C-alpha positions as CSV (number, residue, x, y, z in Angstrom):
1,M,0.0,0.0,0.0
2,P,1.5,3.4,-1.0
3,A,2.4,5.8,1.8
4,K,3.0,9.5,1.0
5,I,6.0,11.4,2.3
6,V,4.7,14.9,3.0
7,V,6.2,18.2,4.1
8,P,5.6,18.3,7.9
9,E,4.7,21.4,10.0
10,L,7.7,23.6,9.8
11,G,7.1,25.8,12.8
12,E,5.4,29.0,13.6
13,S,5.4,31.5,10.7
14,V,7.4,29.1,8.5
15,L,5.2,28.1,5.6
16,E,7.6,27.1,2.8
17,A,10.8,25.2,2.4
18,T,13.3,24.1,-0.3
19,V,14.1,20.5,-1.0
20,G,17.8,20.2,0.0
21,H,19.2,16.7,-0.5
22,W,17.7,13.3,-1.0
23,L,19.6,10.7,1.0
24,K,17.7,7.8,-0.7
25,Q,17.0,7.2,-4.3
26,E,14.0,5.6,-6.1
27,G,14.1,1.8,-5.5
28,D,16.0,2.0,-2.2
29,R,14.6,0.2,0.8
30,V,13.8,2.4,3.8
31,S,13.0,1.7,7.4
32,V,10.7,3.5,9.9
33,G,12.5,6.6,11.2
34,E,15.3,6.5,8.6
35,I,16.1,10.0,7.2
36,L,15.0,10.4,3.6
37,V,15.4,14.1,2.7
38,S,16.5,17.4,4.1
39,L,14.5,20.6,3.8
40,E,15.9,24.1,3.9
41,T,13.7,26.7,5.7
42,D,14.2,30.4,6.4
43,K,15.8,29.6,9.7
44,V,17.0,26.0,10.0
45,D,17.5,22.8,8.0
46,L,15.0,20.0,8.8
47,E,15.2,16.3,8.1
48,V,12.2,14.3,7.1
49,G,12.1,10.6,8.1
50,A,10.2,7.6,6.9
51,E,7.0,6.9,8.7
52,R,6.6,3.5,7.0
53,S,9.0,0.7,6.0
54,G,9.2,-0.3,2.4
55,V,10.6,0.9,-0.9
56,L,11.0,4.5,-2.0
57,A,8.8,4.0,-5.1
58,K,8.8,7.6,-6.4
59,I,10.4,11.0,-5.7
60,E,7.9,13.7,-6.5
61,R,9.9,16.8,-5.6
62,R,13.5,17.2,-6.7
63,E,16.4,19.0,-5.0
64,G,16.0,22.8,-5.3
65,E,12.2,22.8,-5.6
66,D,10.2,25.0,-3.3
67,V,7.5,23.2,-1.3
68,K,4.8,24.0,1.2
69,I,3.4,22.2,4.2
70,G,1.5,19.1,3.2
71,D,3.1,18.9,-0.3
72,V,3.9,15.3,-1.3
73,L,7.7,14.8,-1.5
74,G,7.6,11.1,-2.5
75,V,5.9,7.8,-2.1
76,I,6.9,4.7,-0.1
77,D,5.5,1.4,-1.4
78,E,5.0,-0.8,1.7
79,T,3.9,-3.9,-0.3
80,K,6.5,-3.9,-3.1
81,P,8.1,-7.3,-3.2
82,E,11.8,-7.7,-2.6
83,S,12.2,-9.0,-6.2
84,A,10.8,-5.8,-7.6
85,V,13.6,-3.8,-6.0
86,P,16.0,-2.7,-8.8
87,E,19.4,-4.4,-8.7
88,V,22.0,-2.5,-6.9
89,K,24.9,-1.5,-9.2
90,P,28.5,-2.0,-8.0
91,V,29.3,1.8,-8.0
92,V,27.0,2.6,-5.1
93,A,28.0,4.4,-1.9
94,P,28.6,2.0,1.1
95,A,25.5,0.9,2.9
96,A,26.6,2.3,6.2
97,E,27.0,5.9,5.0
98,A,28.7,8.3,7.3
99,P,26.2,10.4,9.3
100,A,26.4,14.0,8.1
101,T,24.5,17.3,8.0
102,P,22.6,18.2,4.8
103,S,25.1,21.0,4.0
104,A,28.1,18.7,4.5
105,R,26.5,16.2,2.1
106,R,25.8,18.9,-0.5
107,L,29.4,20.2,-0.4
108,A,30.8,16.7,-0.5
109,R,28.6,15.9,-3.5
110,E,29.8,19.1,-5.3
111,H,33.4,17.9,-4.9
112,G,32.9,14.2,-5.5
113,L,34.1,13.5,-2.0
114,D,33.4,10.3,0.0
115,L,32.1,11.3,3.4
116,D,33.6,8.2,4.9
117,Q,37.0,9.7,4.3
118,V,36.3,12.9,6.3
119,A,37.3,13.0,9.9
120,S,34.9,14.4,12.4
121,A,35.2,15.1,16.1
122,A,31.4,15.4,16.5
123,G,28.7,12.7,16.1
124,R,28.3,13.4,12.4
125,V,30.3,15.1,9.7
126,T,29.6,18.9,9.4
127,K,30.2,21.3,6.6
128,E,33.3,22.6,8.5
129,D,34.7,19.1,8.6
130,V,34.4,18.8,4.8
131,E,35.9,22.3,4.2
132,S,38.8,21.3,6.5
133,H,39.3,18.1,4.5
134,L,39.3,20.0,1.3
135,G,42.0,22.4,2.6
136,R,39.7,25.4,3.0
137,P,39.7,27.6,6.1
138,A,36.7,26.3,8.1
139,A,33.9,28.8,8.9
140,T,34.1,29.7,12.5
141,V,31.1,29.7,14.9
142,E,31.3,32.4,17.4
143,P,28.7,33.4,19.9
144,T,27.7,37.1,19.8
145,P,24.8,38.8,21.4
146,A,22.6,39.1,18.3
147,S,19.5,39.2,16.0
148,S,16.7,36.9,14.8
149,T,17.0,36.1,11.2
150,V,18.4,39.5,10.3
151,A,22.2,39.6,9.8
152,P,23.5,42.8,11.3
153,P,26.3,44.3,9.2
154,S,28.6,43.9,12.3
155,I,28.6,40.2,11.7
156,P,29.8,39.4,8.2
157,A,28.5,35.8,7.7
158,P,31.3,33.5,6.6
159,A,31.2,32.9,2.9
160,P,30.4,29.2,2.4
161,G,30.4,27.3,-0.8
162,P,32.0,28.0,-4.2
163,A,33.2,31.5,-4.6
164,I,33.3,33.5,-7.9
165,A,36.8,33.2,-9.3
166,T,38.4,36.6,-9.7
167,A,41.9,35.6,-10.7
168,R,42.8,34.2,-14.2
169,S,43.8,30.6,-14.4
170,A,47.0,29.4,-16.0
171,S,45.3,29.2,-19.4
172,G,44.1,32.8,-19.1
173,E,40.5,31.9,-18.6
174,R,38.3,34.3,-16.6
175,R,35.7,32.3,-14.9
176,E,32.3,33.2,-13.4
177,E,30.0,30.9,-11.5
178,R,26.3,31.4,-10.8
179,V,25.4,30.0,-7.4
180,R,21.8,29.8,-6.1
181,M,21.2,31.7,-2.9
182,S,20.0,29.5,-0.1
183,R,16.5,30.1,1.3
184,R,18.1,31.4,4.5
185,R,20.3,33.9,2.6
186,Q,17.3,35.1,0.6
187,T,15.4,35.7,3.9
188,I,18.3,37.5,5.4
189,A,18.6,39.8,2.3
190,R,14.9,40.5,2.3
191,R,14.6,41.3,6.0
192,L,17.7,43.5,6.0
193,V,16.0,45.7,3.4
194,E,12.6,45.6,5.1
195,A,14.2,46.6,8.4
196,Q,15.7,49.8,6.9
197,H,12.5,50.7,5.1
198,A,10.1,50.1,7.9
199,A,11.8,51.8,10.8
200,A,13.2,55.3,11.6
201,M,16.5,53.8,12.5
202,L,19.3,55.8,14.1
203,T,22.5,54.7,15.9
204,T,24.2,56.2,18.9
205,F,27.7,55.3,20.1
206,N,29.8,55.2,23.2
207,E,32.9,53.4,24.5
208,V,33.5,51.3,27.5
209,D,36.7,50.6,29.5
210,M,36.9,46.8,29.8
211,S,39.6,46.8,32.5
212,A,37.4,45.8,35.4
213,V,35.7,43.0,33.5
214,M,39.0,41.6,32.2
215,E,40.6,41.8,35.7
216,L,37.6,40.1,37.2
217,R,37.6,37.4,34.6
218,Q,41.4,36.8,35.2
219,R,40.9,36.4,38.9
220,H,38.0,34.1,38.8
221,K,38.3,32.2,35.4
222,E,39.8,29.0,36.9
223,A,37.4,28.8,39.8
224,F,34.5,29.6,37.5
225,Q,35.5,26.9,35.0
226,E,36.0,24.3,37.7
227,R,32.7,25.0,39.4
228,H,30.5,25.5,36.3
229,G,32.3,23.6,33.5
230,V,32.2,26.6,31.2
231,S,34.5,29.7,30.6
232,L,33.5,33.1,31.9
233,G,33.3,35.3,28.8
234,I,32.2,38.9,28.2
235,S,28.8,38.1,26.8
236,S,27.3,37.4,30.2
237,F,28.3,40.8,31.5
238,F,26.6,42.5,28.6
239,V,23.5,40.4,28.8
240,K,23.2,41.3,32.5
241,A,24.0,45.0,31.9
242,S,21.4,45.1,29.1
243,V,18.7,43.6,31.2
244,A,19.3,46.2,33.9
245,A,19.2,49.0,31.4
246,L,16.1,47.6,29.8
247,R,14.3,47.7,33.2
248,A,15.3,51.4,33.5
249,F,14.2,52.2,29.9
250,P,11.3,49.8,29.1
251,R,10.5,51.3,25.7
252,V,13.8,49.9,24.4
253,N,12.4,46.4,25.2
254,A,9.1,47.1,23.3
255,E,7.6,46.8,19.9
256,I,5.2,48.7,17.7
257,D,1.8,47.2,16.6
258,G,-0.1,49.7,14.5
259,D,-0.6,52.8,16.6
260,E,0.1,51.0,19.8
261,I,3.3,50.2,21.8
262,I,3.6,46.8,23.3
263,L,5.7,47.0,26.5
264,K,7.3,43.7,27.4
265,H,7.9,43.0,31.0
266,Y,10.1,40.0,30.4
267,H,13.6,39.9,28.8
268,D,14.3,37.3,26.1
269,I,17.8,38.3,24.7
270,G,18.9,37.1,21.3
271,I,22.5,36.0,20.9
272,A,23.9,36.2,17.4
273,V,25.9,33.2,16.3
274,G,27.8,33.1,13.0
275,A,27.3,29.8,11.1
276,S,28.3,28.5,7.7
277,E,24.8,29.1,6.2
278,G,24.5,32.7,7.6
279,L,23.8,34.4,10.9
280,V,21.3,32.8,13.3
281,V,20.0,34.3,16.5
282,P,18.9,31.9,19.2
283,V,17.2,33.4,22.2
284,L,18.0,33.2,25.9
285,R,14.6,33.0,27.5
286,D,14.0,35.0,30.7
287,A,17.6,36.2,30.7
288,D,16.8,38.3,33.8
289,L,16.4,35.1,35.8
290,L,19.7,33.5,34.6
291,S,23.0,33.4,36.4
292,F,26.3,34.2,34.8
293,A,27.0,30.5,34.4
294,E,23.6,29.8,32.9
295,I,24.1,32.5,30.4
296,E,27.5,31.3,29.4
297,K,26.3,27.7,29.1
298,G,23.3,28.8,27.0
299,I,25.6,30.7,24.6
300,K,28.0,27.8,24.4
301,D,25.2,25.4,23.6
302,F,23.8,27.7,20.9
303,A,27.3,27.8,19.3
304,R,27.5,24.0,19.3
305,K,24.0,23.6,17.8
306,A,24.8,26.2,15.1
307,R,28.0,24.3,14.2
308,D,26.2,20.9,14.1
309,H,23.1,22.4,12.3
310,T,20.9,21.1,15.2
311,L,19.2,24.4,16.2
312,A,15.5,24.0,16.6
313,L,12.9,26.6,15.5
314,D,12.0,27.1,19.2
315,D,15.6,28.2,19.8
316,L,15.2,31.0,17.3
317,R,11.7,32.1,18.0
318,G,10.8,35.5,19.6
319,G,13.3,37.8,21.4
320,T,12.7,41.2,22.9
321,F,16.2,42.7,22.5
322,T,19.2,41.7,20.5
323,I,23.0,41.9,21.1
324,T,25.5,41.3,18.3
325,N,29.3,41.1,18.7
326,G,31.2,41.9,15.5
327,G,34.4,42.1,17.7
328,V,34.9,38.3,17.5
329,F,35.5,38.8,13.8
330,G,37.7,41.9,14.2
331,S,35.1,44.7,13.7
332,L,36.2,47.9,15.4
333,L,33.0,49.9,14.8
334,S,29.7,49.3,13.0
335,T,26.0,50.2,12.9
336,P,23.9,47.1,13.5
337,I,20.6,46.8,11.7
338,L,17.3,46.3,13.7
339,N,15.8,42.9,14.0
340,P,12.0,43.6,13.6
341,P,9.7,43.7,15.4
342,Q,12.3,44.6,18.1
343,V,13.1,48.3,18.3
344,A,16.7,48.2,19.4
345,I,19.9,46.2,19.0
346,L,23.2,46.5,20.9
347,G,26.5,46.1,18.9
348,L,29.7,45.0,20.6
349,H,33.1,45.4,19.0
350,K,36.7,44.5,19.3
351,I,38.6,45.2,22.5
352,Q,41.6,47.2,21.7
353,E,44.3,48.9,23.8
354,R,44.0,52.6,23.3
355,P,45.5,55.7,25.1
356,V,42.9,57.4,27.2
357,S,43.0,60.3,29.6
358,L,42.4,59.2,33.2
359,K,42.7,61.8,36.1
360,G,44.9,64.0,34.0
361,Q,47.2,61.2,32.9
362,I,47.4,59.4,29.5
363,V,47.2,55.7,30.2
364,S,46.6,52.6,28.0
365,R,43.3,50.8,28.6
366,P,41.4,47.9,26.9
367,M,38.6,49.9,25.2
368,M,35.5,48.7,23.3
369,Y,33.1,50.8,21.1
370,L,29.4,50.2,21.7
371,A,26.7,50.9,19.2
372,L,22.9,51.1,19.9
373,S,20.7,51.2,16.8
374,Y,17.1,52.0,17.7
375,D,13.7,52.8,16.2
376,H,13.2,56.6,16.7
377,R,9.5,56.2,16.3
378,I,9.2,55.1,19.9
379,V,12.7,55.5,21.4
380,D,13.8,59.1,21.8
381,G,17.5,60.1,21.2
382,L,17.9,61.0,24.9
383,E,16.5,57.7,26.0
384,A,18.8,55.8,23.7
385,V,21.9,57.7,24.9
386,Q,21.0,57.2,28.5
387,F,20.4,53.5,27.9
388,L,23.9,53.1,26.4
389,V,25.4,55.1,29.2
390,R,23.8,52.8,31.7
391,V,25.2,49.8,30.0
392,K,28.6,51.4,30.0
393,Q,28.4,52.2,33.7
394,L,27.4,48.7,34.7
395,V,30.1,47.0,32.6
396,E,32.8,49.4,34.0
397,E,31.7,48.6,37.5
398,P,30.7,44.9,37.2
399,A,30.2,44.4,40.9
400,T,27.1,46.6,40.6
401,L,25.6,43.9,38.3
402,L,25.1,41.8,41.4
403,L,23.1,44.6,43.0
404,E,21.0,44.9,39.9
405,G,20.0,41.2,40.3
């Protein structure tokens, strides 16, 4: 009896997907739960498994086709006799194919690479493992306080996949290559433009002396690591400082709905993570209730999931305020773009030793530029400046973060 393979529910507000890669071909036998095909959505890649055992009788939707929830991807024939299964040719991939992410399979296929030959420290081969095997610099995954599906310019997403050749080959050929944008990259591009058109966006800047935070981290890093099993980074300080400043200036934590302002009395902070397929922004729920260790563990977990392509839609949903850290990629100063419907985003940057005047003396201090982009429709300039000054004060005197709760 034929059983249809259909596009499952993709998550809230996600209605379409693109067929990524079929792991099985027509005529292959499949078992219940076995992964058949990957789907690319605006936010994450999803894997569709077999709900019946049998033979993959027909593939209805090919790689690269756009599909909607409920569309038929293929058909499994549960009654097809063993004798009807096409004979397997000698040049087939090994039966026990190495577990790998959809993007890793796609890149390996483009280069004719056998995934069994790729070393991986994780449970399955990632795109970064394939790039490393091919001799490319692997795309780094760095946690950065961040934005939903909008890629702030302070985080240039690593450029995956084949690049357009700009240098002439030995034969003098000048090559060009047309590469299809992934669904996620299309969404990022569209939302970047929408964000600039829909809001009255301005950016205000300040700088913060990181001496106290760096000294505190140096004193407590070993004990913190031993006690909590995670390093004490700078992100937790800025998450804590942002929550305190949001309490003092609640409209920075709001959103606009028509002619009304929705004030949110909870604090879900987005943390930008650079991944091979583009920026993703998982959300720390109720960040105001989290300890420093819980924040650092959450960010580390997000970075791991982004690297392994295992982020769930629930990890990316919502968010009341965004922080993005271009400093991990070397950015000294930038103007981050809003992540609608949020009305503000905090940009962190590279910590750099600079001469500053302190009590009449010129001294060298580890300084960082801060940038707050905000929607001027509901956040006034004075309010934005005071918000950023409050973040600066709390980070320069980190002990006060304990008093702020």
